N, C-alpha and C positions, 0 to 999 in steps of 0.2 A: 402801526402809529410811529413807530420809531425811523422804519422806513421812509414816511412821508418827510419828520422830522430830520432823518438826516441829509434829504436830499435839499432841504431847507438852509441848515447850517451850514454843508457844504458850498450853497451858494451865497452866503453872507459872509461865510470867509473867505472868498474869492474878490469878493467887493472889499472888504475890509482892508484884505491884503495889499489890492492894489494902492489903497489910500496911504495904509504902513508905509509903503516901498518909498511915498514923495517924499519922504523924511517928515509928513507933518504930524503924524499921532507919537505920542511920547504918553502912554501911562493913558493913555485915551485922551488926552487935552492938545491943542497945537500950539508947536511955540515957534515963535519967531525964526530962531536960527537954527530949527531943523533939529538940535541937539539931543540926543537918546538920555535919559535920566533913567537909573535901575528900575526896573517891572515886577523886581520882586526881592526875597529876600537869598536867593542863589546867586555864590560868589561865581568867579570867573574859574577860578579850580574848580567847583563843584559840576558847574558846566562841561568843563570838559570831560570829567570824569563818566557824567553821566549822558554826554554827546547834546546834542542842540537840544534836546526837549526839556530836559530842565526838572526840579521837584514840583513847580506846579502844574505843568503838564499832565507829568504821571496822576496829581492831585486829582485833575480834570476828567481824566481817561478813567479812571476808579467812579467818581461821582457818577459818570453817565454810563455807566455799568449799573448802578445800583438802581435807576429810571427803567434799563432795560433788563433787569431783574425782575423789578416790580410789574412793571406794565404785562411781560410776557410768562412770568410767574403766576399772576390773575386769573388766568383762565384755567390753570390746575387746581387753584382750589375752591372752582365753585362747585362741581362734582361733590366733594367732602362737606360745603357748605350747605348743598342740599340735604345732605342727609343727617346732618348737627340739629337742625333747624326744622325737618322734616316739612320743607316747602318745595313747591313747584320750581321751575326753572325762572320763572317770572320775577319769583321773591327773592332770587339774586343776582338776576340780570342790572339790576340798576347800581351796585358796584362798580362794575367799570365803567357805567355811564357817570358816578360820582369821580372815580378817578378823570377821566376823561373832562368832567366838568373845572377840572384844577388848570387841565391845562388851557382851556379858555382864558379861563380868568386872569392867569397871567397875558396871554396873549391880547388881554383887552387891556389890562392897567400893568404889568409889569413893568414896560419901561420908565413910568414916572418913579417907579420905588428905585431901580436900578438909578438913575439919573441924580436921586437924591441921595442914596448910602453909598454909591460906587459899587464897582463889578467885586470886588475880592469879598466884600462884607454881604453882599448878596450870595456869593455863594454860601457863605456861613449859616446865613440864614436857610439858605435851602437843603443842607445838611439838616439843620438844628428838626426843618418840620421833616423831613424824612424819617428822622428817629423816631418825632413823635407822633408821624401818621402809622408808622410799623408799630409802635406799641399800642396806640389804639385799635388796632386791627388787631392784636392779641386779644382785646379783652372778648370774652363769651357773649357778648351783646351785640346785636342784630345794627344795634343804631350805633355803636361805638365803632364797627367796621366800617360803617356806611360814612361817620367823618373820619376815620384815619383813612380811607380810600382817598376821600376827597382832599385832607390835608398832604395825603403821600403824592398824589397829582401834581400839587402846586409846589411841593420841594422838586419833584422833578422836571418840572416845566421851566423853574427857576436855574435849575441846571443847564438844562439846552438852550436856554435865552442867552447864557452869559458866555456859554464854553466857544463858542465860533469868535465872540466879537475879542476874549481874552487871549484866543490862540493869534487873530492879526495883529492883535498890539506885541506880543511875545515873539512871534516867529516870522510877520508879515507875509512873503510870497510862500512860505513852507506851512503857514495854516491850514490851507488845503491839504496838505498830507496830513497833518495833526488831526484834521477832523474825519478823514478817511480811517486813519487806526485808530480813533475813537469809537468809530461805529464798528469797526473788527471788534474791539475788545466786547463792547454792546452784544453783538451778534454771538460772543462765547456766554457771556451771563444770560443772553435771553435763552441759548440753549440749555444751561446748567439748572436753571431754576425750574423750569416742568421736572427734570429728571432728580432734583432734591425733594421734591414735593413727594414725587413717585416712591422717591427711596425711604423716605418719612412714613407713607401710609403703609409700603410694605411692612416695615418693620414697626407697625403700632404705635409711633410716634406722634401721630396727629400732622396735619398739615403746617400747623404754628410754627413745628420744629424745623419744616423745610422751608416755608416760606420767610416768615417773621425775622426767627433767629438770625440766618447769617446776614440779613439787611441791617438789622439794628446793632449788631457788632460791628459790621465794616463800616455803616456811618459813623458810630459814634468814633468810631479810629478816626475816621477822616475828618471828622470834627476837631477832635483835639489837635491833631496834626496842623492844621490850616490855621487855627485858631494861633496856634503858636508862627506860623509863617506870616501871618496879618501883623502880630506884635513883635514881629522883628523885622518886618519890610517899611522901606519908608512910604512917606504919605504918599496916595495914590487917589488920583485928581477922578471926581464922580463922572462918569458918563454914560450914555445912554445905547443900547443896540442902535437903535434908527439913528444916531449923530453920526452925521455925515456920509450916511448912505446914498449909493447912487439912487435918481430919481426913476420910478418908473412910471408911463401912463396906467390907470388905472385899467384902459380898455384892454392893453397889453397883457395884463395881469389874468383877467377875467378866465380866460380859457384855463388857463394854468391851473389857477384856482380850482376851477371845478372839476377838473380833473383829479386833484387831491381828495378830497372827500370819498368819491367813488372808489378810489383804489385805496384809501386809510379804513373804508367802511368793512369793505371786502379781507382785509388783513385783520380787523377784530376781531369776523366773524369766524373766521378759523381759529384765531389765538384764543379765543374763550370760547366757542363752541364745538371744537373739532373731537376734544375729549369726548365732551356730552352724546354726540353722534356715535363714534364707537362702543359707547355705553350701550346706547340704544337700537343700534342697528344689528350689531354682531355680540353683545351679552358680553362684550370683553370686561376684566375686572379695571376698578378706577386707576390701580397703578399703572396698570398693563395701558390703558387706553390714554394717559397723560405722557406718557413715554413714547406712543404711536402719534401722539400729536406733534412730539416735539419735531417730528421731520419737517413739517409745516417751516419751524422756527432754524431747520437744519438749511432749506433751500432759498429761505432770506439770507441766511450768513453768508453763502455762497453767491448769491447776486451782490451782496454788501462787496465780498471779495474782488470779485472780478468784474465786476461794474464799473471801477477807479480804471484800470487798465482800457477797458473799452471805449470808456471814453474819449481817450484819447486817438483811439484809431477809427472809429465810425461816429457820424452826424446823430445829433440826438435825438433827432425822429428816427431813424433806424432803429435806435435802442430801445427807445420806446414800444416802436411795434412788435420789435423783436418780442419784450418782453411781454408786452400784452399778448401777443399769438403764443406762448409758452404760458402766461397764465390760464388761458381759457382752455387748453387741452389739459393741462392739471386740473380744471373745473370740470371737464368734463370725464376724465376719470374719477375722479372723488366721488361725482355723484351715480356713477354707475356701477360702479364694485360694492 
């Protein structure tokens, strides 16, 4: 899912960067003079110390890592949940569906809320929902875990919605680089999450210690920091992720949009059920199966790291074809072993 989201956010960043570089976007609003007002509370000396990124960009990286941790770590908690409640695989399959439903809800209605309260306050809301959702998932109740997954998904989706637009405002043409770095950071979180769950299971601490506890601690710290940033920052005009976006004919999008659900559904299947397959096919312990399944996330991380430079050297069609053939080869090996 994050691979598909990463591709979309990179495209949004490129489009928003083109618009920002024309001197039109000032904290999300056009100004007749094209002059820039401060977009965050980071002072010039602080930016010089931190480079071009600034505190808000680092916060966005960290917020994106939480979403990557949540969605990719969720696959590693399904087996423990089956054992905890003594249910079949179908009894836990709806948790990822509920998380994904949060993404869909934000995709349909999120832009209206962003337009109403602004980008930075939306990010505060996203982190608050992340904390609430993770805490609900810690409750030993199947119903509360499901509600928590939905709330967590909404929080993660708002971060994905806001991040590329905010990067475009803060960094102009450098926003594409910022999105690439955010995806790389997300890949690290995606790999570490199942390993943390596996470690907690090995130490008999339970999946909640490895999955929920890091999310709650990190999201709460980010929420406090971001609220302080917002209190110190000058007024930020409301804007929407689709404001001033380039118009693309619907017919031209249909092919690409049909590709995305197919690719993301294959990704979800491996993220959520690879560990279960290791246990069922090879009798691997839960912790070992979780670690083995993380190899898929390592492959995704490599694709994200090297995909950006390759895009500068090859046509998109060639890269898509190469990626598809590589995935088919991996698919054949996975099912033949």
